[in-house]
C-alpha positions in Angstrom: 9.6 14.4 -28.7 10.2 14.6 -32.5 13.8 15.2 -33.5 14.7 18.0 -35.9 17.7 19.2 -37.9 18.5 22.7 -36.7 21.1 25.1 -38.1 22.1 27.8 -35.7 23.5 31.1 -37.1 25.0 33.0 -34.1 26.3 36.5 -34.4 29.2 35.4 -32.2 30.8 32.1 -31.5 33.9 30.7 -29.8 37.1 30.2 -31.9 40.7 29.5 -31.1 41.6 33.2 -31.1 38.5 34.3 -29.3 37.5 31.4 -26.9 35.0 33.5 -24.9 33.1 34.9 -27.9 29.5 33.7 -27.8 30.1 30.8 -25.4 26.4 31.0 -24.4 25.4 30.4 -28.0 27.6 27.4 -28.1 26.2 26.0 -24.9 22.6 26.5 -26.1 23.3 24.7 -29.3 24.9 21.8 -27.3 21.8 21.6 -25.2 19.7 20.9 -28.3 22.2 18.2 -29.4 22.1 16.6 -26.0 18.4 15.9 -26.3 18.8 14.3 -29.7 18.4 17.0 -32.3 20.8 17.2 -35.2 22.5 20.5 -34.8 24.8 22.6 -37.0 26.3 26.0 -36.5 27.2 28.5 -39.2 29.5 31.2 -38.0 30.7 33.8 -40.4 33.2 36.4 -39.2 34.1 39.7 -40.9 36.9 42.2 -40.7 35.2 45.5 -41.2 36.9 48.4 -42.8 38.2 50.3 -40.8 38.9 48.1 -37.8 41.9 47.0 -35.7 41.9 43.6 -37.4 41.3 44.5 -41.0 44.9 44.8 -42.0 46.5 42.1 -39.9 43.6 39.9 -38.9 43.6 36.4 -40.5 41.1 35.3 -43.1 39.9 31.7 -43.1 38.5 29.5 -45.9 35.3 27.6 -45.2 36.0 24.8 -42.8 33.6 22.2 -41.3 34.5 20.5 -38.0 32.7 18.2 -35.5 32.7 19.7 -32.0 30.9 18.1 -29.1 28.1 16.7 -31.3 27.8 19.9 -33.3 28.7 20.3 -36.9 30.4 23.8 -37.1 31.1 25.6 -40.3 33.4 28.6 -40.1 34.8 31.2 -42.4 36.3 34.7 -42.1 36.8 37.4 -44.7 37.7 41.1 -45.1 35.1 43.5 -46.2 36.2 46.2 -48.6 33.3 48.7 -48.2 34.6 51.4 -45.7 32.2 52.0 -42.9 32.2 55.8 -43.2 30.9 55.4 -46.8 28.0 53.2 -45.8 25.8 56.3 -45.8 26.0 55.9 -49.6 23.3 53.3 -50.3 25.1 51.3 -53.1 28.2 50.9 -50.9 26.2 49.8 -47.9 24.2 47.3 -50.0 27.5 45.9 -51.3 28.7 45.3 -47.8 25.5 43.5 -46.9 25.7 41.4 -50.0 29.3 40.4 -49.2 28.2 39.1 -45.9 25.2 37.3 -47.4 27.3 35.7 -50.2 29.7 34.2 -47.7 26.9 32.8 -45.6 25.3 31.2 -48.7 28.6 29.6 -49.7 29.0 28.3 -46.1 25.5 27.0 -46.2 26.1 25.2 -49.5 29.2 23.5 -48.0 27.2 22.5 -44.9 24.3 21.2 -46.9 26.5 19.1 -49.2 27.8 17.3 -46.1 24.8 17.3 -43.8 21.7 17.8 -45.8 19.2 20.7 -45.5 18.1 21.7 -42.0 14.4 21.7 -41.0 14.8 25.1 -39.5 17.3 27.9 -39.0 17.7 29.6 -35.6 19.5 33.0 -35.8 21.0 34.3 -32.6 20.9 38.1 -32.4 20.0 40.4 -35.3 23.4 41.8 -36.4 24.3 39.8 -38.3 22.8 36.4 -37.5 19.3 37.2 -38.5 20.3 39.0 -41.7 22.4 36.0 -42.8 19.5 33.6 -41.9 17.1 35.6 -44.0 19.4 35.3 -47.0 19.6 31.6 -46.7 15.9 31.2 -45.9 14.9 33.2 -48.9 17.0 31.2 -51.3 16.3 27.7 -49.8 12.7 28.2 -48.6 13.6 27.1 -45.1 11.7 28.7 -42.1 13.8 30.7 -39.7 13.4 32.1 -36.2 15.4 34.8 -34.5 16.3 35.2 -30.8 17.0 38.9 -30.2 19.6 39.1 -27.5 21.7 42.3 -27.8 21.1 45.9 -27.0 23.0 47.5 -29.9 19.8 49.2 -31.0 19.0 50.6 -27.6 22.5 51.9 -27.1 22.3 53.8 -30.4 25.3 52.3 -32.0 23.4 51.0 -35.1 22.8 53.5 -37.9 19.6 54.0 -39.9 20.7 51.7 -42.7 21.4 48.9 -40.4 18.2 49.5 -38.5 16.3 49.2 -41.8 18.1 46.0 -42.7 17.5 44.5 -39.2 13.8 45.4 -39.3 13.4 43.6 -42.6 15.2 40.5 -41.3 13.1 40.4 -38.1 9.8 41.0 -39.9 10.5 38.2 -42.4 11.2 35.7 -39.6 8.7 32.9 -38.9 9.0 33.4 -35.2 10.6 36.1 -33.0 12.0 35.4 -29.5 13.5 37.9 -27.1 15.7 37.2 -24.1 13.7 39.8 -22.1 10.5 41.8 -22.3 12.3 45.0 -22.0 14.5 44.2 -25.0 11.3 43.6 -27.0 10.0 46.9 -25.9 13.2 48.6 -27.1 12.8 47.0 -30.5 9.2 48.1 -30.7 10.3 51.7 -29.9 13.3 51.7 -32.3 12.3 49.4 -35.1 8.5 49.6 -34.8 8.1 45.9 -34.5 5.3 45.2 -31.9 6.7 43.8 -28.6 3.7 41.5 -28.6 5.2 39.8 -31.6 8.1 38.5 -29.5 8.0 35.5 -27.2 10.2 36.0 -24.1 12.7 33.2 -23.7 15.4 34.0 -21.1 18.9 32.7 -21.7 19.4 29.2 -20.4 21.8 28.5 -17.5 23.3 25.2 -16.4 22.3 25.2 -12.7 24.3 22.0 -12.1 27.3 24.3 -11.8 25.6 26.5 -9.3 23.6 24.4 -6.9 21.0 26.4 -5.0 21.2 26.5 -1.2 19.1 28.1 1.5 20.1 31.7 2.0 22.0 32.7 5.2 19.8 33.8 8.0 20.9 37.4 8.3 19.9 40.8 7.0 22.6 41.0 4.3 21.9 39.8 0.8 24.8 38.7 -1.5 24.7 39.0 -5.2 27.1 37.0 -7.4 28.0 38.7 -10.7 30.2 36.9 -13.2 30.8 38.7 -16.5 32.9 39.3 -19.5 34.9 42.3 -18.3 34.7 44.5 -21.4 33.5 48.1 -21.6 30.3 47.6 -23.6 28.6 45.3 -21.0 27.2 48.1 -18.9 28.8 47.1 -15.6 28.6 50.7 -14.4 24.8 50.7 -14.8 24.5 47.6 -12.6 27.0 48.8 -10.0 25.3 52.3 -9.8 22.0 50.6 -9.1 23.3 48.1 -6.5 25.1 50.9 -4.7 21.6 52.1 -3.6 20.5 48.7 -2.2 20.8 48.6 1.6 22.5 45.7 3.4 23.9 44.3 0.1 27.1 42.6 -0.7 28.2 42.1 -4.3 30.6 39.3 -5.4 32.1 40.2 -8.8 34.1 37.9 -11.1 35.2 37.6 -14.7 38.0 38.3 -17.2 38.5 40.7 -20.0 40.5 43.8 -20.8 39.0 45.7 -17.9 40.3 43.2 -15.4 43.6 44.9 -14.6 41.8 48.1 -13.6 38.6 46.5 -12.3 39.2 47.6 -8.7 39.5 51.2 -9.8 36.4 50.9 -12.0 34.4 49.6 -9.1 35.5 52.5 -6.9 34.8 55.1 -9.6 31.4 53.7 -10.4 30.2 53.3 -6.9 32.3 55.6 -4.7 32.7 52.5 -2.5 35.7 50.9 -1.0 36.5 47.6 -2.8 38.8 44.8 -1.7 39.9 42.1 -4.1 41.6 38.8 -4.4 42.3 36.4 -7.2 41.1 32.8 -7.4 41.2 30.2 -10.2 38.0 30.0 -12.2 37.3 26.3 -11.4 36.8 27.5 -7.8 34.3 30.2 -8.9 31.2 28.0 -8.7 32.2 26.8 -5.3 32.9 30.4 -4.2 29.3 31.3 -5.1 28.0 28.3 -3.1 30.2 28.9 -0.1 29.2 32.5 0.1 25.6 31.7 -0.3 25.3 34.3 -3.0 22.6 34.5 -5.6 24.2 34.1 -9.1 23.7 37.0 -11.4 25.6 36.7 -14.6 27.6 33.8 -16.2 29.3 34.5 -19.5 32.8 33.4 -18.3 34.8 30.4 -19.5 35.7 28.0 -16.8 39.1 27.5 -18.5 40.1 31.1 -17.6 41.0 32.6 -14.3 38.6 35.0 -12.6 39.1 38.0 -10.3 36.7 38.5 -7.5 36.0 41.7 -5.7 33.9 42.2 -2.5 32.2 45.5 -1.9 29.7 46.6 0.7 27.1 49.3 0.4 24.7 50.4 3.2 22.7 53.3 1.7 19.1 54.3 1.6 16.5 54.4 -1.2 17.0 51.0 -2.8 16.7 50.8 -6.5 16.7 47.8 -8.8 18.6 47.6 -12.2 16.0 46.8 -14.9 17.5 47.6 -18.3 21.3 47.3 -18.3 23.4 47.1 -21.5 23.1 43.7 -23.1 20.4 41.1 -22.9 18.4 41.7 -19.7 16.2 39.3 -17.8 15.7 39.6 -14.1 14.1 37.1 -11.8 13.4 38.5 -8.4 12.9 35.1 -6.9 15.5 35.4 -4.1 16.5 31.8 -4.4 17.1 31.9 -8.1 17.9 35.4 -9.3 19.9 35.5 -12.6 20.8 38.8 -14.4 21.9 38.2 -18.0 
């Protein structure tokens, strides 16, 4: 296999103050480094105006660090174009240019130390793909985009951002999507043909979740590990699974919903939930010992996890097929991941 120099531009990436942010992007970049590719990561962070971090959030100059065989360049700035005024085209364009200028400065610092990459791989459209397009246009480097977020389907991206995103995706040399349903959403919303996307589901390290033969009974157990924040669409999944007969759901994760997670489960499902707390290093063994089928894994093993058990025995089973966030579902009962 030929080796390449790849520069990843993720829309989110772990940092000291946000260690769970984009851990899956970090792990995927590390996978490429493990097989011999030279891999860099460019992560630009922005304090939007207004936002809870704009006034007190720190700004960071461009730094380059070596992290587990990855060269990571980071920077963080405040943006001075108020979001409510983005409906005024010059103000919106100024905001986009501010992001692009930072990315270009970060790229220059990276290139000076590591040389030019062979290819740029943007993770998600807002703002990874847009920053990749700016660098690609100036440096004449091909770039690909993996679409992996449902911000468009959820209607939280305005018309100006949709136009910018469409341009960045259409200019890419290759488009990937973590699911076929996400590609269909982008076709419907951005008018980019779904056939233009190659479906590449998120990668999972199955060494942490060894597969075992399912228990010989009529009950099927789903294991669901997640970042417990409001915009992940947990209610959609729980509503759907509440209609699956003879089903047990094992839930785990951490986030700001964690203190009220039991109440959320009850409200979303009208079910009775019991709960207990276990250290996260035990999580993978909990999945194995309960012979559950893992369903979602964006949780850092350094953090504790809360697990909740709920039972539903209702009629008319339904299957969740388009939850908030990247969605790919394998219905193979021995290897069923929901991302």
